[in-house]
C-alpha positions in Angstrom: 0.0 0.0 0.0 2.8 2.4 0.9 4.4 1.8 -2.5 1.1 2.5 -4.3 0.6 5.7 -2.3 4.2 6.8 -3.0 3.7 6.2 -6.7 0.5 8.2 -6.7 2.0 11.2 -4.9 5.0 11.1 -7.3 2.5 11.2 -10.2 0.6 14.1 -8.6 3.8 16.0 -8.2 4.5 15.7 -11.9 1.2 17.3 -13.0 1.8 20.3 -15.4 3.2 23.2 -13.3 3.2 21.4 -10.0 6.5 22.4 -8.4 8.0 22.7 -11.8 9.7 25.7 -13.3 8.0 27.9 -16.0 8.0 26.3 -19.4 6.6 29.3 -21.4 6.6 33.1 -20.9 5.0 35.9 -22.7 5.4 39.6 -21.6 2.5 41.7 -23.0 4.4 45.0 -22.6 1.7 47.2 -24.1 -1.9 47.1 -25.3 -1.4 50.0 -27.6 -1.5 49.5 -31.4 -1.8 51.7 -34.4 -3.7 49.1 -36.4 -7.4 48.3 -36.3 -7.4 44.5 -36.9 -10.6 42.6 -37.5 -9.4 39.9 -35.2 -8.1 42.0 -32.3 -9.5 44.9 -30.3 -6.4 45.5 -28.1 -6.4 49.1 -29.4 -9.7 49.7 -27.5 -9.9 50.3 -23.8 -9.2 47.1 -21.8 -12.5 45.6 -20.8 -10.9 43.9 -17.9 -9.2 46.9 -16.4 -11.9 49.0 -14.9 -9.7 51.5 -13.0 -6.7 53.2 -14.7 -3.5 51.6 -13.6 0.1 52.6 -14.0 2.1 50.5 -16.3 5.2 48.8 -14.8 8.5 50.7 -15.1 11.2 49.5 -17.4 13.1 48.5 -14.2 10.2 46.4 -13.0 10.0 44.6 -16.4 13.8 43.9 -16.2 13.4 42.6 -12.6 10.8 40.2 -13.9 13.2 38.9 -16.6 15.9 38.6 -14.0 13.7 36.6 -11.7 12.6 34.4 -14.5 16.2 33.6 -15.4 16.8 32.3 -11.9 13.8 29.9 -12.2 13.8 28.3 -15.7 15.8 25.6 -17.4 17.8 26.9 -20.4 17.5 27.1 -23.4 14.3 29.1 -22.9 12.5 31.4 -25.3 11.2 34.7 -23.9 8.4 36.1 -25.9 7.5 39.8 -25.9 4.3 41.1 -27.5 1.5 43.5 -27.3 -0.6 45.3 -28.7 2.3 46.4 -30.9 5.5 45.7 -28.9 7.5 48.4 -30.6 5.2 51.0 -29.2 6.6 50.2 -25.7 9.4 52.8 -25.3 11.8 50.6 -23.5 11.4 47.6 -25.7 14.9 47.3 -26.9 16.4 47.8 -23.5 14.2 45.0 -22.3 15.3 42.8 -25.2 19.0 43.5 -24.3 18.3 42.5 -20.7 16.7 39.2 -21.8 19.6 38.4 -24.1 22.2 39.2 -21.4 20.3 36.8 -19.0 20.7 34.0 -21.5 17.2 33.9 -23.1 16.4 33.5 -26.7 14.3 36.6 -27.1 11.4 36.8 -29.6 9.3 39.9 -30.4 6.0 39.7 -32.2 5.2 42.7 -34.4 3.1 44.0 -37.2 6.2 45.6 -38.7 4.6 49.1 -39.0 7.2 50.9 -37.0 10.3 49.0 -38.3 11.9 51.5 -40.7 15.6 51.4 -41.5 16.7 53.3 -38.4 14.6 51.0 -36.1 16.1 48.0 -37.8 19.6 49.2 -37.0 18.6 49.7 -33.3 17.0 46.2 -33.3 20.3 44.8 -34.5 22.2 46.5 -31.7 19.8 45.1 -29.1 20.8 41.5 -29.9 17.3 40.3 -30.7 17.5 36.8 -32.0 13.9 36.2 -33.3 11.2 38.4 -34.7 7.7 37.3 -35.8 6.0 39.5 -38.3 2.2 39.2 -38.8 1.5 38.4 -42.5 -1.9 37.3 -43.5 -1.6 37.1 -47.3 0.6 38.0 -50.3 -2.4 39.8 -51.6 -2.1 43.4 -50.3 -5.8 44.0 -50.2 -6.4 40.9 -48.1 -3.7 41.7 -45.6 -4.8 45.4 -45.3 -8.4 44.4 -44.9 -7.7 42.0 -42.0 -5.4 44.6 -40.4 -7.9 47.4 -40.8 -5.3 49.8 -42.1 -4.3 50.8 -45.5 -0.5 50.4 -46.1 -0.1 47.7 -43.4 1.1 45.2 -46.0 3.7 47.5 -47.5 5.0 48.4 -44.1 5.4 44.7 -43.2 7.2 44.0 -46.4 9.5 46.9 -46.0 10.2 45.8 -42.4 11.3 42.4 -43.6 13.7 43.9 -46.1 15.2 46.3 -43.5 15.6 43.6 -40.9 17.3 41.2 -43.4 19.7 44.0 -44.4 20.8 45.1 -41.0 20.1 42.2 -38.5 22.6 39.6 -39.5 21.9 36.3 -37.8 18.5 37.2 -36.6 15.7 34.9 -37.7 12.7 36.5 -39.3 9.5 34.5 -39.0 6.1 35.1 -40.5 2.9 34.6 -38.4 -0.3 33.8 -40.4 -3.7 33.1 -38.9 -6.3 31.1 -40.8 -9.5 33.1 -41.3 -12.4 33.1 -43.7 -11.0 36.0 -45.6 -7.5 34.8 -46.2 -7.5 31.0 -46.1 -7.4 30.5 -49.9 -4.2 32.5 -50.0 -2.1 31.0 -47.2 -0.5 28.2 -49.1 0.7 30.6 -51.7 2.2 32.6 -48.8 3.9 29.5 -47.4 5.4 28.6 -50.7 6.7 32.2 -51.1 8.2 32.1 -47.7 9.9 28.8 -48.4 11.7 30.2 -51.4 12.6 33.5 -49.8 16.0 33.7 -48.3 14.9 36.4 -45.9 12.4 34.2 -44.1 13.4 31.6 -41.6 9.9 30.1 -41.3 6.2 30.7 -41.5 4.1 29.8 -38.5 0.4 29.2 -38.8 -2.1 30.0 -36.0 -5.8 29.1 -35.5 -8.5 31.7 -35.3 -9.7 32.7 -31.9 -12.2 35.1 -30.5 -10.8 38.6 -31.0 -8.6 39.9 -28.1 -10.2 42.3 -25.6 -13.8 41.2 -26.3 -16.3 39.9 -23.8 -16.3 36.1 -23.5 -19.0 34.6 -25.7 -19.9 31.0 -26.0 -19.7 29.7 -29.6 -18.2 33.0 -30.6 -17.7 31.7 -34.1 -21.5 31.7 -34.6 -22.0 35.2 -33.2 -20.8 38.8 -33.6 -17.3 37.7 -34.5 -18.3 34.9 -36.8 -17.3 36.8 -40.0 -13.6 35.8 -39.4 -14.4 32.1 -38.9 -14.1 29.9 -42.0 -17.6 29.1 -43.3 -16.6 25.8 -44.9 -14.7 23.9 -42.3 -13.9 21.0 -44.6 -12.0 23.4 -46.8 -10.0 24.7 -43.9 -9.1 21.1 -43.0 -8.1 20.4 -46.6 -5.8 23.5 -46.6 -4.2 22.4 -43.3 -3.6 18.9 -44.8 -1.8 20.5 -47.7 0.2 22.5 -45.2 1.1 19.3 -43.5 2.1 17.7 -46.8 4.3 20.8 -47.5 5.9 20.5 -44.1 6.7 16.8 -44.6 8.4 17.8 -47.9 10.7 20.2 -46.1 8.8 23.5 -46.6 9.8 26.1 -44.0 6.6 25.8 -42.0 7.5 26.2 -38.3 4.6 24.3 -36.7 5.2 20.7 -35.9 2.9 18.4 -37.8 1.2 17.5 -34.5 0.1 21.1 -34.0 -1.3 21.4 -37.5 -3.3 18.2 -36.9 -4.6 19.8 -33.7 -5.7 22.8 -35.8 -7.6 20.4 -38.0 -9.4 18.9 -35.0 -10.1 22.4 -33.7 -11.6 23.7 -36.9 -13.6 20.5 -37.3 -15.3 21.1 -33.9 -14.0 24.1 -31.8 -16.1 22.9 -28.9 -14.1 19.6 -28.6 -11.0 19.9 -26.4 -8.1 19.1 -28.7 -5.7 17.7 -26.1 -6.0 14.2 -25.0 -4.4 15.1 -21.7 -5.0 18.1 -19.4 -4.0 21.6 -20.3 -0.3 22.5 -19.8 -0.7 26.2 -19.1 0.0 25.6 -15.4 3.6 26.1 -16.5 3.1 29.4 -18.3 4.0 32.9 -17.1 1.8 35.6 -18.7 2.3 39.2 -17.7 -0.2 41.9 -18.8 0.5 45.4 -19.9 -0.3 46.6 -16.3 2.0 44.1 -14.8 -0.5 41.5 -13.6 0.9 37.9 -13.5 -1.3 35.1 -14.8 -0.9 31.4 -15.5 -3.8 31.7 -17.8 -5.9 34.8 -18.6 -9.1 32.7 -18.2 -8.4 32.6 -14.4 -7.5 35.0 -11.6 -4.2 36.7 -11.5 -1.6 35.4 -9.1 0.4 38.6 -8.5 1.9 41.7 -10.0 5.5 42.4 -11.1 5.0 45.9 -9.6 5.0 44.5 -6.1 5.8 40.8 -6.1 8.8 38.7 -6.9 8.0 36.1 -9.6 9.2 33.1 -7.6 7.1 34.0 -4.6 3.9 34.0 -6.7 4.9 31.0 -8.9 5.0 28.7 -5.9 2.2 30.3 -3.9 -0.9 28.6 -2.7 -2.9 30.9 -5.0 -0.9 29.7 -8.0 -1.4 26.0 -7.1 -5.1 26.7 -6.7 -5.2 28.2 -10.2 -3.3 25.2 -11.6 -5.9 22.9 -10.2 -8.6 24.9 -12.1 -6.4 24.8 -15.3 -6.0 21.0 -15.0 -9.8 20.7 -15.0 -10.4 23.2 -17.9 -11.5 21.8 -21.2 -11.6 25.1 -23.2 -9.6 25.5 -26.4 -7.8 28.9 -26.0 -5.2 30.9 -27.8 -2.3 30.0 -25.6 -3.2 26.3 -25.5 -3.5 25.9 -29.2 -1.3 28.6 -30.7 1.5 29.2 -28.3 2.5 26.7 -25.6 1.4 23.8 -27.9 3.2 20.6 -26.7 0.9 18.5 -28.8 3.6 16.0 -29.6 2.2 13.4 -27.2 -1.4 13.9 -28.4 -1.1 13.5 -32.1 1.1 11.0 -34.0 
């Protein structure tokens, strides 16, 4: 009996996030953005922040990165995003801090602010990865989804400037599959595969737009215009992407994740992981400094007043992990970011 109980407790201790170091981190350093994307309303007032709050100082962001470096197992990718990350004034100082601490630092951007001068500053920061949103090679499609004329041209110019000045930095494209662009994404993948400037293209699945009230079956409601109308066609396109990946195309997603996308588009109400959610090991920090394991649950602290290790191993964090373990909702971070689908799909 003692052996059985001992084995059970060992198993419990190995649940995702239980006394384990962080496995994923995304710092959302700003909610500001100059674009008016159809799939994101970050540029509007935050619906979850009722009272105006001061953003963390650059030093508080750096302290968070320093604390994280003491907790994780390297190599570790530190993701920085927004909003539009380059609207955060101290972004490149924060990048340098992350690089100096040993992280592989990645910044997600729409490319709108990356002119030649900015590309040179990015090069000096030591940034290793940059992910540029690109929805289509058709300018009118990209600009429509981004809600801003000229967004496509700005993104293309950014790619050229970064390739010219940031030697050794990997430039990735990020493309989300929507109703409006899905018939063009394979063309984009083939273009990226042949383009020496591009390290890879990474696909993402459509989610309810950011900063909008939670809505059950959102794809059938007010935001349904971005959801593919013919699911079988989306699944076919993903299968072609899988075939391209197997042939060596520079598609960054593992095949297992693309298969998870197929399952998700087939029925977005069915939880795509065969095991429990792994977000108990994620560190998500909002633009006002609040620390979450998952944005669907309560915050566990704030980088403006707490040390990361203290909140990571706190009773509150463990309570949230228990809730995450029982959650069966497909969400952006589960499907698109901290995927770990390798044990769920062949």
